[in-house]
VEXDO-422305 format. One record per residue (C-alpha): x, y, z; residue number from 1. Coordinates in nm, 2 decimals. Each point is the difference from the previous one (the first is absolute). Example, Ala and Ser with C-alpha at 12.3 -4.5 7.8 and 13.67 -1.06 7.14 Angstrom:
% residues 2
{{1.23; -0.45; 0.78}; 1},
{{0.14; 0.34; -0.07}; 2},
//
This chain:
% residues 323
{{0.00; 0.00; 0.00}; 1},
{{0.27; 0.25; 0.08}; 2},
{{0.18; -0.08; -0.34}; 3},
{{-0.33; 0.07; -0.16}; 4},
{{-0.02; 0.34; 0.21}; 5},
{{0.36; 0.07; -0.11}; 6},
{{-0.09; -0.05; -0.35}; 7},
{{-0.27; 0.24; 0.02}; 8},
{{0.25; 0.26; 0.13}; 9},
{{0.21; -0.04; -0.30}; 10},
{{-0.20; 0.11; -0.30}; 11},
{{0.23; -0.12; -0.26}; 12},
{{-0.02; -0.35; 0.12}; 13},
{{-0.38; 0.02; -0.04}; 14},
{{0.03; 0.15; -0.34}; 15},
{{0.23; -0.27; -0.11}; 16},
{{-0.23; -0.26; 0.15}; 17},
{{-0.30; 0.14; -0.17}; 18},
{{0.19; 0.00; -0.34}; 19},
{{0.09; -0.37; 0.04}; 20},
{{-0.35; -0.09; 0.11}; 21},
{{-0.24; 0.22; -0.19}; 22},
{{-0.04; -0.20; -0.30}; 23},
{{-0.06; -0.32; 0.19}; 24},
{{-0.22; 0.17; 0.26}; 25},
{{-0.18; 0.20; -0.26}; 26},
{{-0.12; -0.30; -0.19}; 27},
{{-0.02; -0.24; 0.28}; 28},
{{-0.36; 0.06; 0.08}; 29},
{{-0.11; -0.04; -0.37}; 30},
{{0.17; -0.33; -0.02}; 31},
{{-0.18; -0.11; 0.30}; 32},
{{-0.34; 0.03; -0.17}; 33},
{{-0.21; -0.31; 0.05}; 34},
{{-0.21; -0.16; -0.26}; 35},
{{-0.28; 0.21; 0.13}; 36},
{{0.18; 0.30; -0.08}; 37},
{{0.07; 0.10; 0.36}; 38},
{{0.32; 0.18; 0.04}; 39},
{{0.20; -0.05; 0.34}; 40},
{{0.18; 0.28; 0.16}; 41},
{{0.23; -0.04; 0.29}; 42},
{{-0.05; 0.27; 0.28}; 43},
{{0.23; 0.07; 0.28}; 44},
{{-0.20; 0.09; 0.33}; 45},
{{0.04; 0.03; 0.37}; 46},
{{-0.19; -0.22; 0.25}; 47},
{{-0.19; 0.28; 0.14}; 48},
{{-0.35; 0.13; -0.01}; 49},
{{0.08; 0.26; -0.25}; 50},
{{-0.01; -0.25; -0.30}; 51},
{{-0.33; -0.18; 0.11}; 52},
{{-0.18; 0.16; -0.30}; 53},
{{0.21; -0.19; -0.25}; 54},
{{-0.06; -0.34; 0.17}; 55},
{{-0.38; 0.11; 0.02}; 56},
{{-0.02; 0.12; -0.35}; 57},
{{0.15; -0.33; -0.12}; 58},
{{-0.26; -0.19; 0.20}; 59},
{{-0.29; 0.21; -0.15}; 60},
{{0.11; -0.04; -0.37}; 61},
{{0.10; 0.36; -0.06}; 62},
{{0.32; -0.12; -0.16}; 63},
{{-0.10; -0.32; -0.17}; 64},
{{-0.29; 0.18; -0.17}; 65},
{{0.28; 0.21; -0.15}; 66},
{{0.21; -0.30; -0.11}; 67},
{{0.25; 0.03; 0.29}; 68},
{{0.11; -0.25; 0.27}; 69},
{{0.22; 0.14; 0.30}; 70},
{{0.30; -0.20; 0.12}; 71},
{{0.10; 0.16; 0.33}; 72},
{{0.34; -0.01; 0.19}; 73},
{{0.06; 0.16; 0.34}; 74},
{{0.28; 0.21; 0.09}; 75},
{{0.11; 0.19; 0.30}; 76},
{{-0.07; 0.34; -0.14}; 77},
{{-0.03; 0.21; -0.31}; 78},
{{0.39; 0.07; -0.01}; 79},
{{0.05; -0.37; -0.06}; 80},
{{-0.28; -0.01; -0.25}; 81},
{{0.15; 0.27; -0.23}; 82},
{{0.29; -0.22; -0.14}; 83},
{{-0.23; -0.28; -0.07}; 84},
{{-0.23; 0.21; -0.21}; 85},
{{0.29; 0.18; -0.21}; 86},
{{0.17; -0.33; -0.06}; 87},
{{-0.31; -0.15; -0.14}; 88},
{{-0.04; -0.26; 0.31}; 89},
{{-0.34; 0.16; 0.05}; 90},
{{-0.21; 0.19; -0.24}; 91},
{{-0.17; 0.22; 0.26}; 92},
{{0.09; 0.07; 0.37}; 93},
{{-0.13; 0.18; 0.31}; 94},
{{0.23; 0.26; 0.15}; 95},
{{-0.03; 0.30; 0.24}; 96},
{{0.05; 0.33; -0.16}; 97},
{{0.33; 0.07; 0.15}; 98},
{{0.18; -0.30; -0.14}; 99},
{{-0.16; 0.08; -0.34}; 100},
{{0.13; 0.37; 0.01}; 101},
{{0.34; -0.12; 0.11}; 102},
{{0.00; -0.23; -0.31}; 103},
{{-0.12; 0.26; -0.23}; 104},
{{0.25; 0.26; 0.12}; 105},
{{0.27; -0.24; -0.09}; 106},
{{-0.14; -0.05; -0.35}; 107},
{{-0.11; -0.35; 0.07}; 108},
{{-0.28; -0.07; -0.26}; 109},
{{-0.30; -0.03; 0.23}; 110},
{{-0.36; 0.13; -0.08}; 111},
{{-0.29; 0.01; 0.24}; 112},
{{-0.30; -0.13; -0.19}; 113},
{{-0.28; 0.00; 0.28}; 114},
{{-0.09; 0.11; 0.35}; 115},
{{0.10; -0.25; 0.29}; 116},
{{-0.11; 0.12; 0.34}; 117},
{{-0.06; 0.31; 0.22}; 118},
{{-0.01; 0.10; 0.35}; 119},
{{-0.31; 0.05; 0.17}; 120},
{{0.11; 0.36; 0.10}; 121},
{{-0.11; -0.03; 0.35}; 122},
{{0.23; 0.00; 0.27}; 123},
{{-0.03; -0.30; 0.24}; 124},
{{-0.21; -0.18; -0.25}; 125},
{{0.23; -0.08; -0.27}; 126},
{{0.12; -0.33; -0.14}; 127},
{{0.37; 0.09; 0.08}; 128},
{{0.14; 0.13; 0.32}; 129},
{{0.32; 0.02; 0.22}; 130},
{{-0.06; -0.23; 0.29}; 131},
{{0.18; -0.08; 0.34}; 132},
{{-0.04; -0.30; 0.21}; 133},
{{-0.23; -0.02; 0.31}; 134},
{{0.14; 0.18; 0.27}; 135},
{{0.27; 0.19; -0.20}; 136},
{{0.12; 0.33; 0.15}; 137},
{{-0.01; 0.15; -0.36}; 138},
{{-0.31; 0.22; 0.00}; 139},
{{0.07; 0.22; -0.34}; 140},
{{0.19; 0.00; -0.31}; 141},
{{0.24; 0.25; 0.13}; 142},
{{0.13; -0.27; 0.24}; 143},
{{0.12; -0.23; -0.27}; 144},
{{0.32; 0.18; -0.02}; 145},
{{0.28; -0.24; 0.06}; 146},
{{-0.26; -0.30; -0.01}; 147},
{{0.00; -0.29; -0.23}; 148},
{{-0.32; 0.04; -0.24}; 149},
{{-0.10; -0.28; -0.25}; 150},
{{-0.11; 0.08; -0.35}; 151},
{{-0.05; -0.28; -0.27}; 152},
{{0.27; 0.14; -0.23}; 153},
{{0.25; 0.28; 0.06}; 154},
{{-0.04; 0.31; -0.20}; 155},
{{-0.36; -0.04; -0.09}; 156},
{{-0.33; 0.18; 0.07}; 157},
{{-0.01; -0.14; 0.36}; 158},
{{0.35; 0.15; 0.10}; 159},
{{-0.11; 0.33; -0.15}; 160},
{{-0.34; -0.01; 0.19}; 161},
{{0.19; -0.09; 0.33}; 162},
{{0.24; 0.28; -0.05}; 163},
{{-0.29; 0.25; -0.06}; 164},
{{-0.18; -0.12; 0.32}; 165},
{{0.32; 0.05; 0.21}; 166},
{{0.04; 0.35; -0.17}; 167},
{{-0.36; 0.10; 0.06}; 168},
{{0.04; -0.11; 0.37}; 169},
{{0.31; 0.23; 0.04}; 170},
{{0.25; -0.27; -0.02}; 171},
{{0.31; -0.05; -0.22}; 172},
{{-0.07; -0.28; -0.26}; 173},
{{0.37; -0.05; -0.08}; 174},
{{0.05; -0.14; 0.37}; 175},
{{-0.23; -0.27; -0.07}; 176},
{{0.14; -0.36; -0.06}; 177},
{{-0.19; -0.17; -0.26}; 178},
{{0.00; -0.39; -0.03}; 179},
{{-0.13; -0.19; -0.32}; 180},
{{-0.24; -0.26; 0.09}; 181},
{{-0.28; -0.18; -0.18}; 182},
{{-0.36; 0.13; 0.12}; 183},
{{-0.10; -0.36; 0.12}; 184},
{{0.33; -0.01; 0.20}; 185},
{{-0.09; 0.31; 0.18}; 186},
{{-0.24; -0.10; 0.26}; 187},
{{0.23; -0.25; 0.16}; 188},
{{0.31; 0.23; -0.02}; 189},
{{-0.21; 0.27; 0.18}; 190},
{{-0.13; -0.23; 0.26}; 191},
{{0.34; -0.14; 0.08}; 192},
{{0.17; 0.34; 0.00}; 193},
{{0.23; -0.07; -0.29}; 194},
{{-0.12; 0.34; -0.12}; 195},
{{-0.14; 0.31; 0.17}; 196},
{{-0.27; 0.09; -0.25}; 197},
{{-0.14; -0.12; -0.33}; 198},
{{-0.16; 0.18; -0.28}; 199},
{{-0.24; -0.27; -0.09}; 200},
{{-0.30; -0.04; -0.23}; 201},
{{-0.30; -0.24; -0.01}; 202},
{{-0.05; -0.26; 0.06}; 203},
{{0.31; -0.01; 0.22}; 204},
{{-0.13; 0.34; 0.17}; 205},
{{-0.30; -0.21; 0.13}; 206},
{{0.23; -0.27; 0.12}; 207},
{{0.23; 0.25; 0.20}; 208},
{{-0.30; 0.16; 0.17}; 209},
{{-0.14; -0.34; 0.09}; 210},
{{0.33; -0.04; 0.19}; 211},
{{-0.09; 0.32; 0.18}; 212},
{{0.23; 0.24; -0.20}; 213},
{{-0.08; 0.36; 0.00}; 214},
{{-0.02; 0.22; -0.31}; 215},
{{0.22; 0.31; 0.04}; 216},
{{-0.04; 0.17; -0.35}; 217},
{{-0.20; -0.04; -0.31}; 218},
{{0.31; 0.07; -0.22}; 219},
{{-0.16; -0.04; -0.33}; 220},
{{-0.26; 0.27; 0.10}; 221},
{{0.29; 0.22; 0.11}; 222},
{{0.15; -0.01; -0.34}; 223},
{{-0.30; 0.15; -0.19}; 224},
{{-0.38; 0.00; 0.00}; 225},
{{-0.14; -0.30; -0.17}; 226},
{{0.34; -0.11; -0.10}; 227},
{{0.05; -0.24; -0.32}; 228},
{{0.22; -0.25; 0.17}; 229},
{{0.06; -0.24; -0.29}; 230},
{{-0.09; -0.07; -0.35}; 231},
{{0.04; -0.30; -0.26}; 232},
{{0.26; 0.05; -0.26}; 233},
{{0.19; -0.17; -0.29}; 234},
{{0.30; 0.08; -0.20}; 235},
{{0.00; 0.25; -0.28}; 236},
{{0.11; -0.27; -0.23}; 237},
{{-0.30; -0.22; 0.09}; 238},
{{-0.23; 0.28; -0.02}; 239},
{{0.13; 0.08; -0.35}; 240},
{{-0.01; -0.34; -0.13}; 241},
{{-0.33; -0.12; 0.15}; 242},
{{-0.23; 0.30; 0.03}; 243},
{{-0.31; -0.23; -0.04}; 244},
{{0.10; -0.20; 0.30}; 245},
{{0.08; 0.31; 0.20}; 246},
{{-0.33; 0.15; -0.07}; 247},
{{-0.19; -0.32; 0.10}; 248},
{{0.21; -0.01; 0.33}; 249},
{{-0.09; 0.37; 0.05}; 250},
{{-0.36; -0.06; -0.05}; 251},
{{-0.04; -0.33; 0.20}; 252},
{{0.19; 0.14; 0.31}; 253},
{{-0.21; 0.33; -0.02}; 254},
{{-0.32; -0.21; 0.02}; 255},
{{0.18; -0.22; 0.29}; 256},
{{0.07; 0.32; 0.20}; 257},
{{-0.34; 0.14; -0.03}; 258},
{{-0.15; -0.34; 0.07}; 259},
{{0.23; -0.04; 0.33}; 260},
{{-0.10; 0.36; 0.12}; 261},
{{-0.37; -0.10; -0.01}; 262},
{{0.04; -0.35; 0.15}; 263},
{{0.22; 0.00; 0.31}; 264},
{{-0.12; -0.34; 0.13}; 265},
{{0.12; -0.18; -0.33}; 266},
{{0.33; 0.19; 0.01}; 267},
{{0.06; -0.13; 0.36}; 268},
{{-0.08; -0.35; -0.13}; 269},
{{0.24; 0.04; -0.29}; 270},
{{0.29; 0.08; 0.23}; 271},
{{-0.04; -0.34; 0.15}; 272},
{{0.09; -0.15; -0.32}; 273},
{{0.36; 0.14; 0.01}; 274},
{{0.08; 0.06; 0.36}; 275},
{{-0.02; -0.21; 0.31}; 276},
{{-0.19; 0.25; 0.21}; 277},
{{-0.26; -0.16; 0.24}; 278},
{{-0.37; 0.07; -0.05}; 279},
{{-0.02; 0.18; 0.32}; 280},
{{0.28; 0.24; -0.08}; 281},
{{-0.14; 0.05; -0.34}; 282},
{{-0.32; 0.15; 0.14}; 283},
{{0.22; 0.27; 0.15}; 284},
{{0.20; 0.10; -0.32}; 285},
{{-0.04; 0.37; -0.10}; 286},
{{-0.05; 0.00; -0.37}; 287},
{{0.18; 0.28; -0.23}; 288},
{{-0.18; 0.17; -0.27}; 289},
{{0.01; -0.10; -0.37}; 290},
{{-0.08; 0.31; -0.19}; 291},
{{-0.02; -0.03; -0.39}; 292},
{{0.27; 0.27; -0.06}; 293},
{{0.33; 0.09; 0.17}; 294},
{{0.01; 0.32; 0.20}; 295},
{{0.29; 0.18; -0.18}; 296},
{{0.02; 0.28; 0.26}; 297},
{{0.06; -0.26; 0.27}; 298},
{{0.28; -0.15; -0.20}; 299},
{{0.15; 0.34; -0.06}; 300},
{{0.01; 0.04; 0.38}; 301},
{{0.16; -0.34; 0.04}; 302},
{{0.27; 0.09; -0.26}; 303},
{{0.07; 0.32; 0.18}; 304},
{{0.07; -0.19; 0.31}; 305},
{{0.21; -0.25; -0.18}; 306},
{{0.22; 0.28; -0.13}; 307},
{{0.03; 0.14; 0.33}; 308},
{{0.11; -0.33; 0.15}; 309},
{{0.25; -0.06; -0.29}; 310},
{{-0.17; -0.29; -0.16}; 311},
{{0.03; 0.13; -0.36}; 312},
{{0.32; 0.07; -0.19}; 313},
{{-0.21; 0.22; -0.23}; 314},
{{-0.36; 0.11; 0.01}; 315},
{{-0.25; -0.26; -0.12}; 316},
{{-0.19; 0.08; -0.32}; 317},
{{-0.35; -0.06; 0.11}; 318},
{{-0.12; 0.08; -0.35}; 319},
{{0.18; -0.31; -0.13}; 320},
{{-0.07; -0.21; 0.29}; 321},
{{-0.40; 0.05; 0.05}; 322},
{{-0.25; -0.12; -0.25}; 323},
//
């Protein structure tokens, strides 16, 4: 995983990987067409509640009626999915906006194609939060100075969000010690004291709360109002070579997002198909929002924070990145 992240940090590596894999990756889905005319596309996702609409949409036939079948592979975070998409391992991927902006700023050929997930915009009632274990003396984000805080991957949206929460609480984010840890490993690490705090999202957020953990900041809400947290993306080569497939994926995903927003109970059930969350915990999960369109103003706010924290070597071109 760290090697993948290191690869993301070196734009030239990914561009080379893309050049080597674009022809195979670009045509892979077409060659996977079955006798019934179905095109299988491989999608890199994260095992979190954010991507439930994709699983639900596949169940409901939103993709099959457009001649698509999804083959989903899970990864620890969007930063790890980017290399897979640009090399042709996946035709589409799910990634947080910060990782996509880092890639684009380094001329990695990525293109967001459809909205992914958004914050609820309500502090204390969001699907992501900074949490501390039961009985922790830490009461605010300011007190995270000098403490170990887990994020799923370093230099991504969750690190930016934690930094902003610390900053807004009057602390110095440069003093936070960030630790990389998969979401599903955070509850145990928090409970055992391996880490002092965790920036966790659902369904792991419900798990840590079930352990008695306390939420000290709604970091995604701190970044921007109604923050667009992540989007589905492809490589620019795949988009150019397979515009019809991309259009079908966009349409099916958009239908899936709308359905998920309107059917929360079915979303919770879909989550059980790709995570091991217990039914009792599932009922406590706070669902995000799945709007049809990305909130550009919120992405611009996230971009400014990324620049402030030194994540970009050059300013990302949102006109090139966003659909």
